[in-house]
N, C-alpha and C positions, 0 to 999 in steps of 0.2 A: 250900621243900622239899615233901615229900608228906604231912606231918603234918596232923592235923585243924585245927590253926591254922598254916597255912603261913607260913613265914618266907622272907624273900628278902634278897639282898644285891646291891649294884651294883658294877660295875667299868667302867673305861674302856678302850676298844680303839683304838689308833692304827694306822691303815692308811696305809702309804706306797705311793704309785703310782709304779712305776718307769717312766722314760721309754723309749719305743720310737722308733727312728729312722724315724718315719713321715712326716716332713716333709722336703721337698727345699729347697735354697736358692732364693731368689727374688731376681732382680736388680731394682734400682730402675728401671733402663731396660734393656730387652732389645735395643734398637736405638739406637745413638748415631751422629749425623752430625757429622763434624768436617772442617774445611778447614785445611790448612797450606800455606804457601809452600814451593816447592822449594828456597828458600834457607835454610830452617829448619836450624839446627845440630843435631848429635846431642845427646842427653839433654834434648830438649824434651818437655814434657808433652803427650801426645795426649788422654788422657781418664782420669778417675778412676772406676773401676767399683766399685760396692758391691752386696753381696748379703747378705740376712739369712735366718736359719733359725730357726723357732719351737721347735725341739727344745731340750732342756736339755743342759748339760754338753758333752762332746765331740761329741755328736750334733748340736749346734747351732753348733759351731765351724767356720768357713768359711775355706778357703784358695783361692787363685786359680792357674790354670795357663793358659799361653799355647799356643794351637794353632799349631805352627810351620809355617805356610804360607809365611812369608817369612823364611827363616833369616838371622839377622844384621841384620835391619832394625829390629826392635822388642824392647823389654825390658819385663817385667812383674814388679812386686813381688808375691810370692806371699801376703804378709800384708795389704797395704793395697789391692791392686788397682790400683795406679798404673801406667798404660801410658805408656811414653816411647819416643822414637826412639833407635836405636843408630847409625844411619848417615844420611848426607845423602840426601834424597829427590830423585829425578830424574823430572820429569813426562814427559820425552821417552822414558824407559825404561818407566815404569809410571805412568799418570795417576791411578790409584785403587787402594785396598786394601780388603779386607774381612777385618778382623782378628777372630778368634774367641777368646773368653776363657771358660774353664770355671770355675765356682765349685763346689767339692766340700766336703761336710761330712766329719766324722771318724767317723761311725757305721759299724757293721758289719752289713750291707754299706753302703758309702757311697752317698749320693745326690748328684746333681749337676744343674746347669743351665748353659745356654750363652747368652752375650750376644755381639752382633756390633757392632764399631765400623766404620762406613763412612767411610773417610778419602779425601777428594778433595785432590789435590796441585795447588795454584795455580801458574800459569805465571810464570816470571821470564824476562826477555829475555836469555837466556844463550847464544843461538845466532845466528850471523851468516847472512845469506842466502848461498846457493851457486848458482852458474850450472851448468847442465848442458845442452849441453856448455859447456866454458869457451872454446872457440875456434869462431868462425863464419866461413865464407867465402862470398862472393857475387860473381858476375860480372854486370856490367851494361854496356849500350852507352852511349856518350857522349851519344846523343840520347834517353836515357830521360826521359820527361816529368816535369816538376816535380810533386811530390805523389805520385809512385809509391812503393809499398811495396817495400823492398829485401829485408828479412828481419825475423824476429822473434826476440828473445832471451827466454829463460825462466830463472827462478830460483825456488828454493823455500827455505822457512825452517821448521825443525823446531819452532819455538815455536808458541804458540797465540793465537787471536783476534787482537787488534790488533797484538800483537808479530810476527805472521807476515804482516801486510799489507806488500806490497812495492811500492816505486815505483822507477822507473829514471831515470837521469840520464846525459847524455853528458859525459864528463870530458875534453873537448878544448878548448883555447883557440883563439881567432882564427878562421881561415878554415874549419876543419872544422865549427864550430858554425853558420857561415853556409851551409854546403852540405847538412848532414845534420840531421835532427831525430829524436829518439826519444820516443815517447809514454810518459809516466811511468807510466801505468796498464797498458798492454798490452805494452810492450817492442818495439813495431813501429818499425823504423827506416825513415824515408821521406826522399825527396830534397827538399831545401828550395830549391835553386837549380840552374841548369843546369850539367852537368859540362863543357860546351864551354868555359866560361869559366875552367876550372882548368888549370894547367900540369902537374898530377900525373896519373899513370896508375894509381897505387896509393894507396889510403887505408887507414890503420889507425885504427880507432875504439876508444876505451876507454870502456866503459859500466859504470857502477856500479849495483848494486842496494842499496837502503836499506830496512830494515824499519821497522815502526811505532815502534820504540824508538830509531831513528836509528843502529842498527848497520849497518855497510856490509860488503860482500863483502870477504873477505881478499885476493882477486885479481880485478881487473876483467877 
C-alpha cells in the first residue's frame, strides 16, 4: 500500500487462452498413386486418406468430403477418410482417375485442404479382336504368280499392351491351306501354290484373329 511501511499481498491470476481457428487441416499425403485392375469388384478399398489439424476442440475436428467428378464410381467415409469403389471399373471406358478429397475442420469459418488420388486402371483381357471390315473380296487371275499378295485383313482389340497384340491364322482344312497362306503378324494373304492346279473357281477363306490372351474373334 502507500503507507510509510508499505504492506503487500499476493494473488494468483489464471489466464486461459482461447483457441482461434488459425490452422487448416494437413493431409499426410497430398498426392496418392494407386493401381487397380478393371476386374476389381465394387466396395474395394482405393486409399485411406488422413488429415490432422493442430487447433483444439471443434476447430481441430476434421471431416472428409468427396469432390464428385465421377458420380456413382467412388464412395468416401466422411469420418475415416476411407475411399472405396462403388462400381466396376472399365479401362476401355476410362483408363485413369484423379479423385479429389477435401478435409474440412469444424471452425467458424472452416478451413480446408485438398488431396488427390491418382488411380490407374490395369487392363484385363476382356475384349475379343474385331475385324473391320468383316468381309473381304478379291479377284485374281488363275496365272497369278505363287508368292503374290492377294489382300490384307485387319483387326483391332480394345484391350491394352500385350492383350491387344493380334496374330492371324487361316482356319481352313486341307486344300485351302495348301493354296493360301496368311502372315500371322500382318494379316497379308498370299498365294502358296498355283491356282491352275485347282478345280475351284471360288474360294472362301475363314481367318481368325487371336489376341495376346488367346481370345479369338467372335466371327471369322
